[in-house]
N, C-alpha and C positions, 0 to 999 in steps of 0.2 A: 504493499500499500504506499509505504513511504518512498520506495524507489520510483513509482509511477507518478508521484506528485509533481516533479518538474515538468514532465510531459503534459500532464493535465493543465498546468498553468500555462504552458506554451500554447496549447490548443485554445484555451480560453482567451488568451491575448489576441491570437490570430482571428478568432471569431469576432471579437470586439472590434478589431481594426476593420474587418470586412463590413460589419454592420455600420460602423461609423462612415466608412467610405460610401456605402450605398445611400445612406441618409443624406450625406453631403451632396452627392451627385443629383439625388432627387431634388433637394432644395435648390441647387444651382440651375437645374433644368426648369424649375417652376419660376425662378427669378429672371431668367433670360427670355425675352420676347422673341420667338422665332417666326412670328407672323410676317407677311409681306410689309414692306415699308414704303412710305410715300417717297417717290423718286425712283423706285425700282423699275427697270424696263426688262421686258421679256421679248426677245427677238426670235421670230420664227423664220428659219432659213428656207428660202425658196428652193424648190426642187429636192428638198430633203425628205426622205421616206420616214414615215412615223405610223406604225400600225396601232390603230385605235378605232374602236367602234362606239365610243361613248361621246355624248354631247353635254354641253353645259348651257343652262338657261340664263339669260341676262335680261336686264331692263334698260331701255334706252332713256335718253334725257326727256323724251316726250311721254314716257310711261309705257311705251309699246314694248312687247316681248320680242326677243330674238334669240338665236341660237349660235353657239360657238362649237365648232368641230375641230379639235386639235390636228387631226390628220389633214384636213382641208387647209388650215392655217399654215401648217408646216410645209405643205406641198407648194402653196402659192406665195408664201412670204408675208411678212407684216410684223407689227410690233404692238405691244401693250405697255402703256406707261401708267404706273400707279400714281394718281393725282391727289386722292383724298381718302381718309379713313373716317368712317362715320363715328359718332359718339359712342355707339354701343360696341364698336370694334368688331362687330360681326359681318360687316359688309364694307366694300371699297368702291370708290368711283375711279374708273380707269378710262383711258383714251386709247382707242383702237385706230390703227392706220394700216391698210393693206387691201389687196384685191377683193377678198371676201372672207367671211368667217364660216360659211356653211355652203354645201353643195347644192341644196334644194331650197325649199321654202324656209323662211325664218332668217335668212342671211341678214346680219347687222349692217352691211354696207361697207364702203371703202373707208369712210371716216365716221366714227361714232363715239359718243361719250356714254358709257355704260356703267351699271351698278352690278357688282358681283358679290356673291357670298364669300366669306374668308376662305373656306375650304376649297371652293370652286377655283378661286383665284390662285391658290397655292398649287392646285393640280395643273393649271395652265402653265404656271411658271416652271414647274417640274418638267412638264412636257416639252417646254422650250429649252430644257437643259439648264435651268437655273437663271437667276437675274444677271444682267450685265451682258457685255459683249466681249468674250475672251478671244484672242487671236487664234487659239487652237480650235475653236469651234467653227471658225470661218477662214480657213487657211487661203482659200482662193481670193479673198479680199485683200490679202497682203497685211503688212503690219499696221497697227493703229497709229494714226497720226498724232504726234505729240507737239503741242504748241511750244515754241521756243521761248517766248516771253509773254508775261501777262502784265499789263500796265494799268494803273489807276490814275485818273485825272486828279490833279490837286491844284493848288493855287499859291501864288506868291504875293497876293494883296488882298485886302478886305475892303468892302464898301463902307464908307463912313456912316456913322449913326446906326449901324446894324450889328447884331450880336456876332462876335468873331467866332468862327468854327475852330476846329483843331485839325488843321490840314497835315497830311503826311509830307515829310521832307521829299523833295523831288530829286530824281536822278537823271532826268532828260529835260533839256530846255529847247523848245522849238521856236524858230523865227517864222511866224506866220503873217508877217506884214503884207505878203503878196496876195493873200486871200482875206485881208482884214475887212474890206468893203462887203464881201460876200458873207462874212460872219454877221455884220451889222444888218444886212438884208434879211438874213435868216431869223435874227432876233426880232426884227419888226414884224415878220410874217407869223411869228408864234404869239398867239393871243395871251398866254400866261406870262410871257417875258416882256411884252411891250411896255407895261407900266414901269418896270424896273429899268428898261432901256431909256425911256423918256426922262426918268429922274436922275440917272447916273451917266448919261451919254458922254458928257464931256470928260468926266473922270475915267470912264471905261475906254474912251478913244486913246488915252495916253498910255494905256497898259495892254490893250487887246492885241498888240503885235507880237506878243510872247505867250506861249503856253508851256506849262510844266506838267510832267508826269512822273509817276513813281513806279520803278520796277518792283512788282509785288511777288513774282514767282518765276522760276526758271528750272528746267530739269537738271541743270548742272550747278553744283555749289559754286558761288562766286562772291567776291567782295563787291560792294556797291561802288559805282563809279559814275562820274558825270559824263553825259553824252549829249550830242546835239541832233541825233537822228534815231528814230525808233527802230530802224532797220540796220543800224550800223553793225558791221561784221557778220551779217547773216547772208 
C-alpha cells in the first residue's frame, strides 16, 4: 500500500492537470468570439468546382426572399462583404456582388444587400475557403499588390480665430502653385466650403501654394525623411 502511494499521487496530479486544462480550454473557447466579423470578405473563385446541393435563404433590402447556392456562386465567381451585425448577433447584413447566386428561381441578382443568419453566413464563408483573399487560393491572379506608401494630408497653418487641431508632422512638402487657381475653383464649387473660402480667401491665398503630407505607412522599415515628391524613388 505504501509502495503504491507515489504512483497514486502521480496519477492524481496528472488527472488534475488534464481536468484543469480542459476547463481552461472550454473557458477560452467561450470567451473568444468566432463568429463572422464586420469587414470580412468571402471570395468565390470563378470556374472553381464546389460540390454542394444545399441552399441558403436570404432576405433582400426590400424584404423579398432569395436563395444562395454555394456551388453556383463558386462556379460563377463573386464576393460577400459583411457590413453589419444585428443587435441580437444572430443575423448579419452583407453585400453581394457577382453574376448570380442561384441557378434557377430565387436568384438574388448581381448586386444585393442581404440579411443572413449567423450560421448560414458562416457556412458560406467556409464554402468560400474562409474570409480574406490569400495568394495560395488564387495563384492564377498573381501576387497581391502591396501599396508602397500611405500618406495622410496634414497642415502647416491654422485659420485665425478657429480652434487649432493637432496636425501630424509632415514628411512631404509639395509646391502646388501651378494648380492653385484650380484649387480655388474647386473650393467655390463645393457648397460646404464656400463660406469658409469667402471668409479666409486672402489668408488662404498666401498659403495655398504649398501642401504637406505625412508618410503614415510603408512595407519596409525606414526613418522619416523630408521629400518634395510623393513618388520620389518609386
